[in-house]
C-alpha positions in Angstrom: 36.2 116.7 228.5 37.4 116.4 232.0 36.1 119.5 233.9 37.5 120.4 237.3 37.5 123.1 240.0 40.7 123.8 241.8 41.9 125.9 244.7 41.0 126.5 248.4 37.6 125.5 249.6 35.1 128.1 248.8 37.4 129.9 246.3 37.7 127.2 243.6 38.5 128.2 240.0 37.3 126.5 236.9 39.6 124.3 234.8 39.9 121.3 232.6 42.3 118.4 232.2 43.9 118.3 228.8 44.9 115.2 226.7 48.2 115.0 228.5 46.7 115.0 232.0 47.7 118.6 232.6 45.5 121.0 234.5 44.5 124.1 232.4 42.7 127.2 233.7 39.3 128.2 232.4 39.4 131.6 234.2 38.1 134.3 231.9 36.4 131.7 229.7 33.7 130.7 232.2 32.8 132.0 235.6 32.5 128.5 237.1 31.7 124.9 236.2 27.9 125.4 236.5 24.8 124.3 234.7 25.4 126.7 231.8 28.8 125.1 231.2 27.9 121.4 231.3 24.5 121.9 229.5 24.6 120.8 225.9 25.2 124.3 224.5 27.9 125.0 227.1 29.7 121.8 226.2 29.6 122.6 222.5 31.2 126.0 223.2 34.0 124.5 225.3 34.8 121.9 222.6 35.7 124.7 220.2 38.6 125.7 222.5 42.1 124.4 222.0 43.2 123.3 225.4 46.8 123.9 224.5 46.0 127.7 224.3 44.7 127.7 227.9 47.1 128.7 230.8 48.7 125.7 232.6 48.1 125.6 236.3 51.3 125.3 238.2 51.9 123.3 241.3 49.5 120.8 242.8 46.4 122.7 243.9 43.6 121.2 245.9 40.8 119.8 243.7 37.3 120.6 244.8 33.9 119.3 243.8 34.2 119.5 240.0 30.9 121.3 239.3 28.3 123.5 241.1 24.6 123.7 240.8 23.7 120.5 242.8 20.1 121.1 243.9 19.5 117.4 244.7 21.8 114.5 245.6 19.8 111.3 245.0 21.1 107.8 245.7 20.1 104.3 244.8 20.4 101.4 247.3 21.1 97.7 246.7 21.7 98.2 243.0 24.4 95.5 242.5 23.4 91.9 242.6 26.5 90.9 244.7 25.9 93.7 247.2 22.3 92.7 247.7 23.5 89.1 248.3 26.1 90.2 250.9 23.4 92.2 252.6 21.1 89.2 252.7 18.4 91.1 250.7 16.3 89.9 247.8 16.8 91.8 244.6 14.5 94.9 244.5 11.7 95.1 242.0 12.1 98.8 241.7 15.0 101.2 242.5 15.5 101.9 246.2 15.7 105.7 246.4 17.1 107.8 249.3 18.8 111.2 249.7 22.2 112.4 250.5 22.0 116.0 251.8 24.0 118.5 249.8 25.8 119.6 253.0 27.6 116.2 252.9 29.4 117.1 249.6 33.2 117.5 249.7 36.2 117.4 247.5 37.8 114.1 246.3 40.9 114.5 248.5 39.5 116.3 251.5 39.8 114.5 254.8 36.6 113.0 256.2 35.8 113.8 259.8 34.7 110.8 261.9 31.5 111.9 263.5 31.8 111.9 267.3 28.7 109.7 267.8 29.6 107.3 264.9 30.5 103.7 265.6 30.0 101.9 262.2 31.4 104.2 259.5 31.5 102.4 256.2 32.7 102.9 252.6 31.0 102.6 249.2 32.5 103.3 245.8 29.9 104.4 243.2 29.4 105.7 239.7 27.9 109.2 239.8 25.6 110.6 237.1 25.2 114.4 236.6 22.1 115.7 234.9 22.7 118.3 232.2 19.2 118.8 230.7 15.9 118.9 232.6 14.1 115.5 232.7 10.4 115.0 233.4 8.8 111.6 232.5 11.8 110.7 230.4 11.7 107.3 228.6 14.5 104.8 229.1 15.4 105.3 225.4 15.8 109.0 225.9 17.2 109.1 229.4 20.9 109.2 228.6 20.3 112.3 226.5 19.6 114.1 229.8 23.0 113.2 231.3 25.8 115.8 231.2 28.5 113.4 232.4 29.8 111.1 235.1 32.1 111.2 238.1 33.6 109.0 240.9 31.6 109.1 244.2 32.3 107.9 247.7 29.0 107.1 249.4 30.2 107.1 253.0 27.6 105.6 255.4 27.0 105.2 259.2 25.5 101.7 259.6 24.2 102.2 263.2 22.2 105.2 262.1 21.0 103.3 259.1 19.7 100.2 260.8 19.4 101.0 264.6 18.1 104.5 264.6 14.8 104.0 263.0 16.0 102.4 259.7 16.1 105.7 257.9 18.9 105.6 255.3 18.9 109.4 254.7 20.3 110.3 258.1 23.0 107.6 257.8 24.3 108.9 254.5 24.2 112.7 254.7 26.6 113.6 257.5 29.1 116.4 256.8 31.9 115.0 254.5 30.1 111.8 253.7 29.8 112.7 250.0 33.2 113.2 248.2 32.7 114.0 244.5 35.3 114.0 241.7 38.1 114.6 240.9 36.6 115.4 237.5 33.2 115.7 235.7 33.8 113.6 232.6 31.4 114.6 229.9 29.1 111.9 228.5 30.7 111.8 225.1 33.8 110.3 226.7 31.8 107.6 228.4 30.1 105.7 225.5 28.9 102.9 227.7 28.3 103.7 231.4 27.3 100.0 231.9 30.9 98.8 231.3 33.1 100.6 233.9 35.3 98.9 236.4 35.3 100.3 240.0 37.3 99.5 243.1 38.1 100.7 246.6 41.0 100.1 249.0 41.3 100.8 252.7 44.9 101.2 253.9 46.1 99.6 250.7 43.9 96.5 251.0 41.4 95.9 248.2 37.9 95.8 249.6 35.6 96.4 246.6 36.0 95.3 243.0 33.1 95.5 240.5 31.8 96.6 237.2 28.7 98.6 236.4 27.4 95.9 234.1 26.4 94.1 237.3 23.9 96.9 238.2 20.3 95.6 238.7 19.0 98.9 237.2 21.0 100.6 234.5 21.8 104.3 234.4 19.2 104.9 231.7 16.6 103.0 233.8 17.5 105.0 236.9 17.3 108.4 235.2 14.0 107.5 233.6 12.5 106.1 236.8 13.5 109.1 239.0 12.1 111.5 236.4 8.7 110.0 236.9 8.7 111.0 240.6 10.6 114.4 240.5 11.9 116.9 238.0 15.6 116.3 237.5 17.4 119.6 236.9 20.8 120.4 235.5 23.4 119.7 238.3 21.4 117.1 240.1 23.7 114.2 241.1 22.7 110.6 241.2 24.7 107.8 243.1 24.0 104.5 241.3 24.8 102.0 244.0 27.9 100.0 245.1 29.3 96.5 244.5 30.0 94.0 247.3 32.8 94.4 249.7 31.5 97.0 252.1 32.6 96.9 255.7 29.2 95.7 257.0 29.4 92.7 254.7 32.8 91.4 255.9 33.2 88.6 258.4 33.7 90.0 260.9 32.4 93.5 260.0 35.1 96.2 259.6 34.4 99.9 259.9 36.5 103.0 259.3 38.6 104.4 262.1 40.5 107.6 262.6 43.7 107.4 260.7 42.4 105.1 257.9 43.1 106.0 254.3 40.5 105.2 251.6 41.4 105.2 247.9 38.7 104.6 245.2 38.3 104.9 241.5 35.8 104.4 238.7 37.4 103.6 235.3 38.1 106.7 233.3 36.6 109.0 235.9 39.5 109.6 238.2 40.7 108.5 241.6 39.8 109.8 245.1 41.7 109.5 248.3 40.6 110.5 251.8 42.0 110.2 255.3 39.6 109.7 258.2 40.3 112.3 260.9 39.0 113.0 264.4 35.9 115.2 264.5 36.4 118.7 265.8 32.9 118.6 267.3 31.7 117.2 270.6 28.2 115.8 271.4 26.3 115.5 274.6 26.2 112.2 276.5 22.9 111.2 274.8 24.8 111.3 271.4 21.9 112.9 269.6 19.2 110.6 271.0 15.8 112.2 270.7 13.6 111.8 273.8 9.9 111.9 272.7 7.4 113.2 275.3 4.6 110.9 276.3 2.1 113.8 276.0 2.0 117.2 274.3 2.8 120.2 276.5 
């Protein structure tokens, strides 16, 4: 199944995409695409429906984040061999884990505001993993049984904040709008092998990234198992699994996103996203958010 949420931001309605690619309404069937829907029992109930009997949604409504209930947005860094090489890094011996704040999450076609103090805004196409069943100390063999489904992710990054503002990845990855999700949540039964999916990203029609999930250093199963040994993974938790080579930082010379740029990205079978970079509505002080630390306590 391809589960979606459509409509104005904050007032999205539940739906699904049928076999012909048509948007069907799930209003009156479920309240929203939440953990009770994409959990195993909820998926079984939805599969009993005949999509042809559901009302067709007319027009071309906005698509929002395709599911709710995201308590954590966890990301894995340097998880493709070619991306580690372009970054000049050795292959990690364990997954590199960081957070994307849930306030960064946006719809797959929503514009992305260029932060007023950003100078090196970068792109990253990634496979997203959505947890459907609680996982604690899961084995690699059992890990995929905890996955509800998969989605296309755009892990937008600010490289200056990442490398020149204390080398803290979290604050470079979680700005508002830096986490487009969707357009669909594709249930795991439709993705028999998450380690054989093509993915790509274009900027202004120019291909920047091309890869396949087979080139991950750590597989989806390994990532889910690993994370479950350090935290409880709950239904709705979202995991970004890393990006292939071709990011702006790795180009010669480096290239970064500017106001007016259009980014289009896709993971095989999981749907396409497209965003335009727009001018931020906010202003910042001349210090651009720099923190001045006192030499002594007051």
